[in-house]
C-alpha positions as CSV (number, residue, x, y, z in Angstrom):
1,Y,49.7,-3.6,-21.4
2,D,51.2,-4.8,-24.7
3,K,54.8,-3.8,-23.5
4,A,54.1,-5.2,-20.0
5,D,53.0,-8.6,-21.5
6,A,56.1,-8.6,-23.8
7,I,58.4,-8.2,-20.9
8,R,56.7,-10.9,-18.9
9,E,56.9,-13.3,-22.0
10,G,60.6,-12.4,-22.5
11,L,61.5,-13.3,-19.0
12,R,59.6,-16.5,-19.3
13,S,61.2,-17.5,-22.6
14,K,64.8,-16.4,-21.7
15,F,65.1,-17.3,-18.0
16,N,62.2,-19.5,-17.3
17,V,60.9,-16.9,-14.9
18,L,57.3,-16.8,-13.9
19,I,55.6,-13.9,-12.4
20,D,52.7,-14.0,-9.9
21,D,51.2,-10.5,-9.9
22,R,48.8,-11.3,-7.0
23,L,51.6,-12.5,-4.6
24,M,54.1,-9.9,-6.1
25,H,56.6,-12.8,-6.4
26,W,58.7,-14.3,-9.2
27,S,60.1,-17.8,-9.5
28,V,62.6,-19.6,-11.8
29,G,60.7,-22.6,-12.9
30,G,57.5,-21.4,-11.4
31,D,57.8,-23.0,-7.8
32,F,56.2,-20.7,-5.3
33,G,55.9,-23.3,-2.5
34,P,53.4,-26.0,-1.9
35,E,50.6,-23.7,-0.7
36,H,51.0,-21.0,-3.4
37,N,51.5,-23.8,-6.0
38,A,48.0,-25.2,-5.0
39,Q,46.4,-21.8,-5.0
40,R,47.9,-21.0,-8.5
41,E,46.5,-24.4,-9.9
42,L,43.1,-23.4,-8.7
43,A,43.4,-19.8,-10.0
44,D,44.6,-21.4,-13.4
45,K,41.6,-23.8,-13.6
46,F,39.2,-20.9,-12.7
47,A,40.7,-18.7,-15.3
48,N,40.4,-21.2,-18.0
49,R,36.8,-21.9,-17.0
50,G,34.1,-20.1,-19.0
51,Y,31.2,-18.2,-17.6
52,I,28.3,-20.3,-16.2
53,K,24.8,-19.7,-15.0
54,S,24.4,-19.1,-11.4
55,N,22.5,-21.6,-9.2
56,S,20.0,-18.7,-8.1
57,S,19.2,-17.5,-11.7
58,L,15.8,-17.5,-12.9
59,N,15.0,-19.6,-15.7
60,L,14.0,-19.0,-19.3
61,S,13.3,-21.2,-22.2
62,P,16.4,-23.5,-23.3
63,E,16.7,-21.5,-26.5
64,D,16.9,-18.1,-24.8
65,E,19.4,-19.4,-22.2
66,A,21.6,-20.8,-25.0
67,Y,21.5,-17.4,-26.6
68,I,22.5,-15.7,-23.4
69,Q,25.5,-18.1,-23.0
70,E,26.6,-17.4,-26.4
71,K,26.6,-13.7,-25.9
72,V,28.3,-14.0,-22.7
73,E,31.1,-15.9,-24.2
74,E,31.2,-13.3,-27.0
75,R,31.6,-10.6,-24.3
76,L,34.6,-12.6,-22.7
77,A,36.3,-12.9,-26.1
78,A,35.8,-9.2,-26.6
79,K,37.3,-8.5,-23.2
80,K,40.3,-10.5,-24.0
81,E,40.8,-8.5,-27.1
82,R,40.5,-5.5,-25.0
83,D,37.5,-4.2,-27.1
84,F,35.8,-3.1,-24.0
85,K,33.3,-1.0,-26.1
86,V,31.9,-4.1,-27.6
87,A,31.9,-6.1,-24.2
88,D,30.0,-3.3,-22.5
89,Y,27.5,-3.2,-25.4
90,I,26.8,-7.0,-25.1
91,R,26.5,-6.7,-21.4
92,E,23.9,-3.9,-21.6
93,S,21.9,-5.5,-24.4
94,I,21.4,-8.8,-22.6
95,Y,20.6,-7.0,-19.5
96,E,17.8,-4.9,-21.2
97,E,16.4,-7.7,-23.1
98,Y,16.7,-10.6,-20.5
99,D,17.4,-9.0,-17.2
100,V,20.9,-10.8,-17.1
101,T,23.4,-9.4,-14.5
102,I,27.2,-10.6,-15.1
103,N,29.5,-11.1,-12.1
104,D,33.0,-11.0,-13.5
105,K,34.6,-11.9,-10.3
106,L,32.7,-15.2,-9.9
107,K,32.5,-15.7,-13.6
108,L,28.6,-16.2,-13.4
109,W,25.4,-14.8,-15.0
110,S,22.1,-14.6,-13.5
111,I,18.7,-13.6,-14.6
112,G,17.2,-11.7,-12.0
113,G,20.6,-10.4,-10.5
114,V,20.8,-12.8,-7.5
115,F,24.1,-14.7,-6.9
116,E,23.7,-17.2,-4.0
117,E,27.4,-18.3,-4.6
118,L,28.4,-14.9,-2.9
119,G,27.2,-16.4,0.3
120,G,27.0,-14.3,3.5
121,G,23.9,-12.5,5.1
122,K,20.3,-12.8,3.9
123,Q,20.0,-13.4,0.2
124,K,17.9,-10.9,-1.7
125,K,15.1,-12.0,-4.1
126,P,15.6,-12.0,-7.9
127,R,14.2,-8.8,-9.5
128,G,10.4,-9.4,-10.4
129,V,9.9,-12.0,-7.8
130,Y,7.1,-10.9,-5.4
131,T,6.5,-12.4,-2.0
132,R,2.9,-13.5,-0.9
133,R,1.5,-11.9,2.4
134,G,-1.9,-12.0,4.3
135,G,-4.6,-14.6,4.2
136,G,-7.2,-15.7,1.6
137,N,-7.6,-19.3,0.0
138,L,-5.7,-20.0,-3.2
139,S,-4.8,-23.3,-4.9
140,E,-1.1,-23.9,-5.7
141,E,-2.0,-23.6,-9.4
142,D,-3.6,-20.2,-9.0
143,E,-0.7,-19.0,-6.9
144,Q,1.7,-20.1,-9.6
145,K,-0.4,-18.2,-12.2
146,I,-0.2,-15.1,-10.2
147,Q,3.6,-15.3,-9.7
148,D,4.0,-15.8,-13.4
149,L,1.8,-12.9,-14.2
150,L,3.7,-10.7,-11.7
151,L,7.1,-11.6,-13.4
152,E,5.6,-10.9,-16.8
153,R,4.2,-7.4,-15.5
154,Y,7.9,-6.7,-14.2
155,H,9.4,-7.2,-17.6
156,S,6.7,-5.1,-19.1
157,K,7.6,-2.2,-16.7
158,R,11.2,-2.6,-17.4
159,D,10.6,-2.4,-21.1
160,R,8.5,0.7,-20.4
161,D,5.4,-1.0,-21.6
162,F,3.2,0.6,-19.0
163,D,-0.1,-0.3,-20.7
164,T,0.6,-4.1,-20.6
165,A,1.9,-3.8,-17.1
166,D,-1.3,-1.8,-15.9
167,A,-3.5,-4.4,-17.9
168,I,-1.8,-7.2,-15.9
169,R,-2.3,-5.5,-12.6
170,D,-6.1,-4.8,-13.4
171,N,-6.5,-8.5,-14.5
172,L,-5.0,-9.8,-11.2
173,M,-7.4,-7.6,-9.2
174,R,-10.4,-8.5,-11.3
175,T,-9.6,-12.3,-11.3
176,Y,-7.9,-12.9,-8.0
177,S,-8.4,-9.9,-6.0
178,V,-4.6,-9.3,-5.8
179,R,-3.3,-6.2,-4.5
180,I,0.5,-5.4,-5.4
181,D,3.0,-3.5,-3.3
182,D,6.0,-2.7,-5.8
183,R,8.0,-1.0,-3.1
184,S,8.4,-4.0,-1.0
185,S,7.9,-6.6,-3.9
186,E,4.9,-8.2,-2.2
187,W,1.4,-9.0,-3.1
188,R,-1.8,-10.2,-1.0
189,I,-5.3,-11.1,-1.5
190,D,-7.8,-8.3,-0.8
191,T,-9.8,-10.1,1.8
192,D,-11.4,-9.6,5.2
193,E,-9.0,-12.6,6.5
194,Y,-5.9,-11.6,8.4
195,A,-3.2,-14.4,8.5
196,Q,-1.1,-15.0,11.7
197,A,2.5,-14.5,11.3
198,G,5.0,-16.1,13.7
199,S,4.4,-18.4,16.6
200,S,2.2,-17.9,19.7
201,N,1.0,-19.9,22.9
202,L,-2.6,-18.7,22.2
203,S,-5.3,-21.3,22.4
204,E,-7.4,-22.2,19.4
205,E,-10.4,-20.5,21.0
206,D,-8.4,-17.2,21.3
207,I,-7.2,-17.5,17.8
208,E,-10.7,-17.9,16.5
209,F,-11.8,-14.8,18.7
210,I,-9.1,-12.7,17.2
211,T,-9.9,-13.8,13.7
212,S,-13.4,-12.9,14.1
213,Q,-12.6,-9.6,15.6
214,L,-10.3,-8.5,12.8
215,K,-13.1,-9.4,10.3
216,E,-15.4,-7.1,12.2
217,R,-12.6,-4.5,12.2
218,H,-12.2,-4.8,8.6
219,A,-16.0,-4.2,8.1
220,F,-15.8,-1.0,10.3
221,K,-12.9,0.1,8.0
222,Q,-14.9,-0.4,5.0
223,D,-17.7,1.6,6.4
224,R,-15.1,4.3,7.5
225,D,-15.9,3.7,11.1
226,Y,-12.2,4.2,12.1
227,E,-13.0,5.0,15.6
228,S,-14.8,1.4,16.1
229,A,-12.0,-0.2,14.0
230,D,-9.3,1.4,16.3
231,A,-11.1,0.2,19.5
232,I,-11.0,-3.3,18.4
233,R,-7.3,-3.2,17.5
234,D,-6.5,-1.6,20.9
235,D,-8.6,-4.1,22.8
236,L,-6.7,-6.9,21.0
237,G,-3.5,-5.5,21.8
238,E,-4.3,-5.1,25.5
239,R,-5.9,-8.5,25.9
240,F,-3.5,-10.6,23.8
241,G,-0.5,-8.4,23.2
242,I,-0.9,-8.6,19.3
243,V,0.0,-6.2,16.7
244,V,-2.0,-5.8,13.5
245,C,-0.3,-5.0,10.1
246,D,-2.9,-3.6,7.6
247,R,-0.4,-3.4,4.8
248,T,0.3,-7.2,4.8
249,K,-3.0,-8.3,6.3
250,E,-1.2,-10.2,9.0
251,W,-1.2,-10.2,12.9
252,S,1.4,-11.4,15.4
253,V,1.9,-11.9,18.9
254,E,4.5,-9.1,20.2
255,N,6.0,-11.6,22.6
256,P,5.1,-15.2,22.0
257,E,6.8,-16.3,25.1
258,F,5.8,-15.9,28.8
259,S,7.3,-12.8,30.3
260,V,10.3,-13.1,32.5
261,V,10.4,-10.7,35.5
262,G,14.1,-9.9,36.6
263,N,15.7,-13.2,36.5
264,N,12.9,-15.3,37.9
265,V,11.3,-17.6,35.4
266,E,8.0,-19.1,36.2
267,E,8.7,-22.6,37.4
268,T,6.4,-25.6,36.6
269,Y,5.2,-28.1,39.2
270,D,6.6,-31.6,38.5
271,E,4.5,-34.0,40.6
272,D,6.9,-37.0,39.8
273,E,9.9,-35.1,41.1
274,D,8.2,-34.3,44.4
275,E,7.1,-38.0,44.8
276,D,10.8,-39.1,44.2
277,D,12.0,-36.5,46.9
278,L,9.4,-37.9,49.4
279,D,10.5,-41.5,48.7
280,A,14.1,-40.7,49.1
281,A,13.3,-38.9,52.4
282,L,11.2,-41.7,53.7
283,E,13.9,-44.3,52.6
284,A,16.6,-42.3,54.5
285,V,14.5,-42.2,57.8
286,L,14.0,-46.0,57.7
287,S,17.6,-47.0,56.8
288,D,18.9,-44.9,59.5
289,S,16.5,-46.7,62.1
290,D,17.4,-50.0,63.7
291,E,15.2,-52.5,65.5
292,D,16.1,-51.1,69.0
293,D,14.6,-47.5,68.1
294,D,11.6,-46.6,69.9
295,E,8.5,-46.9,67.7
296,E,7.2,-43.5,68.8
297,E,10.7,-41.8,67.7
298,L,10.2,-43.6,64.3
299,D,6.7,-42.2,63.9
300,A,8.0,-38.7,64.9
301,A,10.6,-38.8,62.2
302,L,8.2,-39.8,59.5
303,E,5.7,-37.3,60.6
304,S,8.4,-34.6,60.3
305,V,9.2,-35.7,56.8
306,L,5.5,-35.6,55.8
307,D,5.1,-32.2,57.3
308,D,8.0,-30.6,55.6
309,T,6.9,-32.0,52.1
310,F,3.2,-30.7,52.5
311,D,4.5,-27.4,53.8
312,E,6.7,-26.9,50.6
313,E,3.7,-27.9,48.5
314,E,1.6,-25.2,50.0
315,E,4.1,-22.7,49.6
316,G,4.5,-23.6,45.8
317,T,0.8,-23.3,45.1
318,G,0.4,-19.8,46.1
319,V,0.0,-17.1,43.6
320,E,3.0,-14.8,43.5
321,N,1.4,-11.2,44.2
322,S,4.5,-9.6,45.3
323,L,5.1,-7.9,41.9
324,S,4.5,-4.2,41.7
325,E,2.2,-2.6,39.4
326,E,5.0,-1.6,37.0
327,E,6.1,-5.2,36.8
328,L,2.7,-6.6,36.3
329,T,2.1,-4.2,33.5
330,K,5.2,-5.5,31.7
331,L,3.7,-9.0,31.6
332,T,1.5,-10.2,28.7
333,V,-2.2,-10.5,28.9
334,V,-1.8,-14.4,28.7
335,V,0.5,-14.4,31.7
336,L,-1.8,-12.1,33.6
337,K,-4.7,-14.4,33.1
338,E,-2.8,-17.3,34.1
339,K,-2.0,-15.7,37.6
340,L,-5.6,-14.7,38.0
341,K,-6.7,-18.4,37.3
342,E,-4.1,-19.5,40.1
343,A,-5.9,-17.0,42.3
344,G,-9.3,-18.3,41.4
345,L,-10.1,-14.7,40.2
346,P,-12.1,-13.8,36.9
347,V,-10.0,-13.4,33.8
348,S,-12.2,-11.1,31.8
349,G,-11.6,-7.4,31.1
350,K,-8.8,-5.2,29.6
351,K,-5.1,-5.4,30.7
352,S,-5.5,-2.5,33.1
353,E,-8.3,-4.3,34.8
354,L,-6.5,-7.5,35.1
355,V,-3.5,-5.8,36.7
356,A,-5.8,-3.9,39.2
357,R,-7.4,-7.3,40.1
358,L,-4.1,-9.0,40.9
359,L,-3.0,-6.0,43.0
360,T,-6.0,-6.1,45.2
361,T,-4.9,-9.7,46.2
362,A,-1.3,-8.6,47.1
């Protein structure tokens, strides 16, 4: 590299030749064209800029961050001097002590190892940051205390201080009933409450019923009555199409939207639209008539419009029972109940009973 740099410098001083290794071009006077000149200017500014803290870095005290910045600059100086052994030692020491990761391409450093400046795709969480799952009531202050203790526990584990890490874990369980899942970097309150994840079109009454059933199921599991617990889970799945996750203490509706069969989406009845159509039809009849028309002919025309309108309404209010058993089974419990209500039939029972009841009306 010393010889290569000497040749480059000799060409510059003797012939005013500048070399762009990235473009694999050379130029007398350094003119590589407007576009490349602008890129070179940006590259020069970037090259002359020091390393800075990433926007997604975790925070430490101002004193610690000033020390990290100083060590990062020392490492840069060591790299320029080609003292890579010292540069690597500095990088490893600030990683071990402060969990700092350096990105040389972006000239950034981050506590926790996340760089939002990379962009693209889903950003990962910084190391030591845990996501809350499930239910349970906590104040914002308590939740922040838990997050701080989890981060402290992470640093203790990283430093192989497992006694301190275990003590923090036990304290979180004793004080807040916190259960930790290190594999997924998640935590939850150990409670009989399950939180709803995602959206649904369930009524408040249905949600209250589901919540009470899940509490009862939790009690069965505590008593090791797994058969009863599984029966509640299966019944909720059949009646409401929900899925229960015991690891996160959450439940969600498998398909929050009404089902679509083939290409036919359930249409809603628009009373205002029908009234507009009726008014338009009547106006057309009246405008086409003149004073010489027979009164009986006019009455017949009006009666025909009204008959056609009411016939369409009667056809539109019927329940669509032409679906096969397989197609009905694909619908959610909510949609099946809507169809039973339209037919004036009972809506109670398991999903299989709802399907059978609709089939009897076909």
